C-alpha positions, 0 to 999 in steps of 0.5 A: 259733122265731125271727123275722127282724125284718130282713124288711120293715124299711127302712134309714135313708136316707143323708144327701144331701150333694149336696143342697147343690148346685143341682138340674139345673134350677136349674143349667141356669137359672143357666147360661142366665142367664150365657150371656144376660148374656155375649152381651149384654156381647159385643154391647154391646162390639161396638157401641161398637167398631164405631160408635166411640161416645165413652166419655163417652157410653156406655162399653164393658163393658171401660171399666166393668170398669176403673172398677170395678177402679180405684174399688172402694174408693170404690164400697164406701165409697159402698155402706155408707150406702146399704145401711144406709138400705135395710136399716132402711127395709126393716125399718121399711116391712115391719114397719108393713105387716104390722101394718097388714095384721093390723089390716085382716084383723081389723077391717073398719072400719079397712080401709075407713077407711085402705086408701084412704089407703094407696092415696093415699100409693102414688099420690104419686111418691116424688120428690115426697115426698122433699123434704117428708121432707127438710124435716121430718126434716132432712138426715141418715139419717132421711129416706132410711130413711123414703123406703125404708120408704114404697116397701116399704110398699104391696107388702107390705101388699097381699100380706099382706092377701091371704095372711092371708085366703087360708085354707082355710075348713075349717081355720078351721071346725076351729079353731072346733070345737077352741075355738081362740082368735084368737091360735092361729088367727092363729099356726097357720093365717093366718100359714102361709097368708100366708107365701108371699104375704109372701115374694113381697112381700119379694122385691119390696120388698128391691130397691125399698128400694135405689131408695128409699135412692138417691132419698133421697140424690139429694135431699140427701146427701154420701155414698152410691150416690145421691150418687156417681151425681150426682157422676159424672154432673156430672163426665161420668165415664161409666165410674164412673157405670155402675160405680156403677149396677152396684154398686147392682144388686149390692146389690139382687140380694144382698138378693133372694138373701138373702130367697129363701134365707130363704124356702126355709129357712122355707117347707118345704111346697108353697105350691101346696097349699091350707092 
């Protein structure tokens, strides 16, 4: 008697090719955002035309678009050093923040000693620290990187400490029963618990590091987005000024999008489920 082995078996699911496209909810959210942006630009254009606002005060969106088209090579040239400073500042600030967060989690004395120092550094306005760093590090790329790193440091530190400690106690007890080392507990439990918190901080700091780089260029630079902003302001070239601001926003949004994609690629579980 032969047995029909096909009964009860489940065919392998076909590859979901359409999964590369946005979900309906994501597409709707993107559409609503684009609609809101379009309406904002239309209202902006109407206000400029109806009230006859001079271009040197506030340019119309069409003037800004013309400046972007006309000065695109200049904007791209200015964006390169700013992106470089923001990138290395992002790496430096977040790397140091993660190392300090680990030391805080595993050594209470270190946290009690240096956490107030981190808060004190955060309370000092970045525009006040920038001239000091320029004196110490010179007028090169170094002070801009350090300023971008400082502005990234605190959000990542706070979120990482919270994430490393947001571990299910039962998992820690299980690892203790299994005689796991501190390194194994850290890599297999605490890191997974902290990843959603860390990426939340990274999405904040990736935009703030661009601001840090621009502030550093305001203090002293002969190239970059910050330098072009000052130059456009002193020349009363409002269309180029707004075009430069738009360029800085595009850089920050691109960084945010990259970090968000990395988050979706790395975190494949539901962060709302307790670890």
